[in-house]
N, C-alpha and C positions, 0 to 999 in steps of 0.2 A: 424508572426510578423518579420519584418525586423530586429528589435532592438537585436533579439534572435535568431541567426542562429543554425542550428543543425551541430555542428562540426563534422568533421572526425578527425583522430588522426593526419593527416597532416595539418588541418587548426588550431588546437587547439596549446596552448601553448606547449613546450616540455614536461613538466611534466605531463599536462593533457592528451597529446597524449600517453605517456608511460602507464598511468593509463587505458586509454581506451583501448589499445591494449591488457592488461591483462583482462579486463572484456571481451573483445571478446574471449580470451581463454576459459574463465569460461563459458559464455552465448552461445557461438556459433555465436554471432552477438554484434554489440554494440546497445544498446538501445538508441532511439531518447531522452530519458530523459537524459541519460549521454552526448549525443552530446549538448544539450540545457545547461546542467549544467556545461560543459567544459568552459563555458565563465567565471565561477568562480570556478576553481579547487578545492577550500577548500570545497565548497559545494558538488561537485561531489563526492569527495573522503570521506567526512564526511557521505554523505547519503549511499554510498555502504557499508562503514565499519559500520554504525548502521545496514544495512539489514544484513551482517554477524553475527553481536551480536543477533539481533532478531531471526535468525536461531538458535540460540544455547540456546535460552529460554526453559523453561519446558512445554511450549505450544506445542502441536502436529502441523505437517505442515498443516493439515486442519483448526485446530483452528487459526494458525497464517493467514492463507488466510482469515478466517471469519473477524478477525481484521482489516486486511488491505481493504477488501472490505467495511465492515462497515464504517471504518473512510472516505474512499473514496467516498462512497455514501453520508455521512452526508455532506462532503465537496463538493459534486457535482463535482467531478474530473473525466471528461469523459475518458482522457488517462489512469488514474489509473484503473478505473472501466472495460475498455477494456483488459488492460495488465493482470491485476489481476484475471480477468475472464478466461483467459488461463491458468495462474499459478494455479488457484484453481482446475480446471480440473486435471492437472498434479499431484497435491497434494491429490488427491482422494477426494474431497468435492463432495458429492452426487449432481446430476443435479438439484433435486428439490430445494436444498439448496442454489445452485448458483443462480438459477431463483429468488428465494425470495429475495436474497441479491441485485440483479440487480433491483429488483422492490419496495425494500425498504418494504417488507413484512414480517411477522414472519416466521421462519424457522420451519420446521417440526421436527427436533431434538431439543428436550428441552435443552439440554446443550449448543448446538451451537446458540439456540436463546436466551440464558441467556448470552452468550457472546457478540452476535451482539447488545443486547439491552445495555449492560454495556459499550460497546465501543462507540455506539452511545451517550449514556449519558456522557462519558468522553469528547466526542468532543463538544456537545451541552452545557455542564456545564463548560466546560474548566478546568475540574479537581475539581470542587467544588462538590464533592459527598456526598449527604445527606446519613445518616445512613442506610436508608431502601433501597438504590441502592445497598450499600455494603452488606447487608444482602442478599439481593436477590441473588446477584453473588455468595456469600459463599454457599448459600443453593442449588444452582446449582452444588456444588462439587469444586469451585474454591477457591483458597486460598490468602492470602495478596501478595505472591510472584506473582502470575497470576495478581493481580490488577496492580502491578508496571511493570509486563511485557507488559500488556496492554498499560500502558503509553508510554513505550518505542516504540511500534508499532504504536501508534498515533503520537508520536512526528516525528518518521522517515517518516510517510505519510503527516504529515504536510508540511514537506520540499518538497515533491514531488508534492502534491496537490497544494500548492501555487506557485511553480514553473511554473507548468503546466497551471495553470489559468493566471498567468502573460505572460508567453511566448507563449501559444497557441500550446504546444507541439504536433504534428502530431502523430498519433498512428502507429507504426510500422507495416511494411508488415507481420512479423512473427505474429501478433496478429489480422489479417484479418478476418473479420466475427465476431468479439467480440466487435465491435464498441457500445458504449453505449451513450444515451442520458436521462437526468433525466426524471422520468414519469411526466405526466402532472398534 
């Protein structure tokens, strides 16, 4: 979309450009998501700071990716599904679970499936969680802390999912081969 360019550090405002250069040091490239978000530097900085906080939660790296993929699937975000497919592989999420997440199907691992279902319910119900949903999550070994950490992940993904929907963010070449379209 012409209204939402993918900025470079040179085309962005000075503050956004400096932040993008820092992202490049950490990621090895500047994600197109950051380039789009650079139009609103506070959004870009807030999103990536939330990402750093989400990485500090008690959820494991594979569990965090399940949350991010489940939220992105529920919100039908093709950019995030592609990007987080690659990140889930790097985090050690088993390929059968990644395939199921991309298809919106139950995961073979019971704990990860409970996490996927709970995350989907948080998104679908906008946080209005019936007691049976909470109890099912707890029975899978999760805690109230995990509930709120899922809320953090969903909040973070909502920022990127909505940005990508509005701006039509192109998938980075670093994620080539991970493209995603919602199942029919």
